N, C-alpha and C positions, 0 to 999 in steps of 0.2 A: 491593566492588562499587557499595556506595553512594555512595564518593568520586568514582568517575569516571566515572558514568552522564551527568553534563552533556556531558563530550566527546563519550560515545558519541551524546547527542542531536543534537549540532551533526552529528556526521559522517552521520548519518543523513538530516538536512535536505538535505545536500548530496547524497549518493547517491539518496535517492528525490525529489529535485528534478529532477534530471537523468533520471530513468528514463521520464518521457513523452515529453522529446525520442529517447532511443532507442526507444521504442515507435513513435515516427511516423516515425523511418528504415527500422526492422523492417517496418511496412506497406508500404515499397515493393516487398518480394517474398515477403512471408509473409502467410498470413489472420490476423485475430485468436485464432482458437482455436488456430492453429500458434503463434504468440509465446506465448499462456498456456503451453502444453504445453512448450514448448523451456525457458521461463525457469524452471520448475518442477524440471523434469527434471535440467537443470545445474545449479540451485542444490542440490539434493539431493544430486547427486554428491559435491558441495564439501563441504558437511555431513556426509556420511557417512564421507568421507577423513578431515576433520580431528576427527571423534567416534572413529575407530577408533585414529588416530594417539595421540589423548591416553586410549586405554583407555576410554571412554565404549561404552555400548550400548544399543540401542532398548529401550524398555519391553515387558513382557510381561504384564501383568495386563490381564486382558480391560475393568476398568471403566474403567482408563488408556486404553486401546487405542480404546475407543468415543468417549470425551471429545476424544482426540486425531485421530477421524476427523471428528469434526462441526466442533472447530476450524479442521482443514485446508481445509475446503470455504467457510468464510467468510473464510479468511487467502489463500486460494490461487486455484483455478478461477474462483469466481465473480467476486471483484472483477478479477483479473488479465484476465479475458475481457471484462468489462464498459469496463473502462478501455482496453482495444484498439480496442473495437467503438465505444467513444464518439468516439476519435479517428480514425474515417473518417467522421464528421459535423462534429466541431468540433476547432478548432485544440488543441494540446499544452497551452499554457497554461490554456486554461480547463477542461481534463481534469484539471490538477494542481489548479485551483482546487476542483473536485470533491471532492477529499479534505479540505475543510474541513468536512463534515457528519460526520467521524470522532469527533470531540470531544464533539459534540452527541450523538452517538448512543452513546457511551461513558457520559457522565453519564446517560442516559435507560436504559441496560441496566444500569447500577451502581445504579442505584436500585431496578432489579428484581431483581439478583441478588447484589448486596454488600451486605446489610442492615447488615452491621457495619462497612463503612466507606464510608458515605454522603459524596459530596462537599459540602464548605461552603458557605454560600450566597453567599461571595465568589468562590470557586471556580467555579460555577456561572454566578453575572455576569459571570465573565471568560470563561467559553465563549460564551455570548451575546452579548458583545462582539465576540468573534472572529468569529461569525456574522455579524456587521452589515459587519465589515471585509471578509469573501468574499463578502456581497451587493453592496457597494461594488465591490468587482472586478468581480464578472459584469455588473454595470448591468443588472437586469431590466428596468427601466422604458425602455431606450432603444427608440428607434424600430425598431432592426435586433438584435432580443435573440437570443441562442445557440441554437442548435436544440435545440429542446424534448427531441426524444427523445434527440440524443446528449447535451446536458447533464444530464437525467435518469439515464442510465445511468452518469454519473460520481460523483453523488450518490449513488445506490444501492451503489455500489462502495465510496464512502467508509463509508456505514451499514454495509456488512458487516463491513470492518474494525473498528470499533467493537465489532460484538456479537462477532465471534472473540475480539480480545483481553480483553473483559471476561468469557467464558465461560470461556476461557483459566486467567485470574485466580481465577474463583470456583470452577472444579471440579480445575483441576491448580495453583494455586499452591504447595499443601504436599506436593507429589511431587518427590521428589528424583529428579533422571533422569540426573544425572552430565555430566560436561563436552558439550558440544554437543549432547547427547542431544534436549533438548526441540525445538529449531528442527528437527535433522534428523529427528525423528519428524513433525513438523509436516508436512514437504516430502515426507517419504517417503509418507504417507498421502494428500498432495495429489497426488502421481504415481500411486498408485492409481486416483483418481478422475478425475486428466485424461485418460490414456490411452483409457479409454471415450469421454469425451467428445471426443476428437480423432477415434477412428473413428466415432461417430455421426455428427459434421458431414463426414467424409468420405463416408459413405454416401447424405448427402443433396444432393450436389454432383453436377451435371448432367454434368460431364466427369469420369471415372473416374481421375483420375490418381494417384499414389500419396500417401499422407497427408502424407508430407515434402516433396512435390515444392514446387518454390520457382519462381517467374517474376517478373523484374523489371518493375516496373508504373507505377514512379516515375523520378524524377531518380536515385537512387541506385544503385548495381550491386547485385547479388546478394550480391556478398562484402561490402560495405558493410554490408546490411542483415542480414545472419546474424551477421556481427561485433557489432553493436549489439544484437541479440538475446542473444549469448553473453556480452557484457558485464552487460546487463541480468540473465541469469539467475544468473552466477558472482557478480557483486558486488552488483548490486541487488537481487537475491533471497538466495542462499545466505547472504553474510557479512552482508547487512542483517539478517536474520531473527534472526541471532544477537545482533547489537546490541539491536535491540528487545526481544528477548526478556529480555535483561538488563536493559534499561531497565522493563519491566514490572514484574519483580521487585524493582527497586530503588526506584522512584518511583509504582508503580500505574498502570493503565490508562489514568486520564484525563490525568494528566502525559504518559506515552508517546505518547499519541495527539495530544496538542496538537504534536505534530512536523507534523501535517498542516496546522496554519497557517501556518507557515514555506515549505512545501514549494511553493505557489503562487509565493512570491517567487523562486524559483530557477527554476520551471519558466517562469514568465515572463519573467523575464530571458534564460535561454537561448533561449525561442521568438523572443523580438525581436532578440538578437543573430545567432543562427543561423538563424533561420527565417523572418524579415521580418516576423515579426507583430507586431500594432500595441499600443501599450502607451499609453493617453490619461491625461489626468488623474486620471477615477477610479481606476485601477490605483494611481498614485501615492498618492492618498489613502488606498486601501484597505489599501496597504503599512502606514502608520504605525499605522492601527487593529489590524492583525492583530498586529502586533511588539508593542505594549502589551498586547494578551491574552495573548500567547504567555509575555510576562515576567510577568504577574500568576499566569496557570495556573502557573508552573514554579515561582513562589514558594515557598519552604517557609514549612510552617503553623505557627503559634505553639503552643508547648505550655502548657497551665495547670500 
C-alpha cells in the first residue's frame, strides 16, 4: 500500500475533480439533498458488495461504531449536501476550489488530535502556500466576487472533510477492519444518517411529491441527470472512498487531503471545456501555485 498510494492519489484527483461537474448535471433533475443521499446509498452498495466478495465484515465493537458514525457525518451527508447546495449559487469550478480548505483544516485538526504525528513546519508552510493558490484562483478581491453564501458552503464542506479524515486517523487508525470494511462501514453509517435527512427535507417541501421524485429543470434530461448522480455514487463515492482510505493509512491525513489542492484544476478545466465557465489569468496563475504546494506536501520527509 505504501508503494502504490501515489497512483491512487492521482486517480483520486481525476475522479473527485470531475465530481463537481457530475453534481452540476445532477442538479438539473434532483435536489441537493437527493443527490447527497443517492451518491451515499449507491456508494455504500458498491463497497458492501466488494467487502463481501473479499471476505470482509463490518465492525461490531461499540467504540468503533461510535467513531465510524461520527466520521461518516463529516465525510458524507454534511459535505455532500453542502457542495451540492453551493452549486445552486456558484459554478462547479468554484465549488471545486472550496475543497482547498481541506488540507488547512487537516493541519489544524492534526495539531489538536494527533499529538505524536504533528506536521513539520515545512509541510505547514506548503499547506499555507496552497491556500494562497486557492485564493488566487477564487479572486476574492475582484469587483464581482463569488456568491458569499455559496462559496461559504463549499469552504465549510472542505473543512468537514479535514475533520473527518483526521478523526479517522486518530481514533480508528490502529483498527484492523479487513478488506474494504473501513470505507464500507463509513458509507453504511452515512446511509443511516442520510435517509432521515432526506425524509426531513421532504417533509419541509410545499409540494409533497415522493422523496425520490425527479423533474428536469435544466438543459439536461432526467436520464442524464440521474445517470450522472449514479456515476458520482458508484465511482466518485464508493470506489473513491476506498482509494482515499488507503492513502490516509499509507501517507497520513495531511498528504491524503492535499488531493483537494489538485481537484480545482480538474474541476475548472471541465467547467471551462464542458460548461462554458470562465478561466482567467488569475486561475492560470493559481494553478502553478497549487501544483507547487501539492508537490511540497507530498514530498517524503527526511528521517534523521
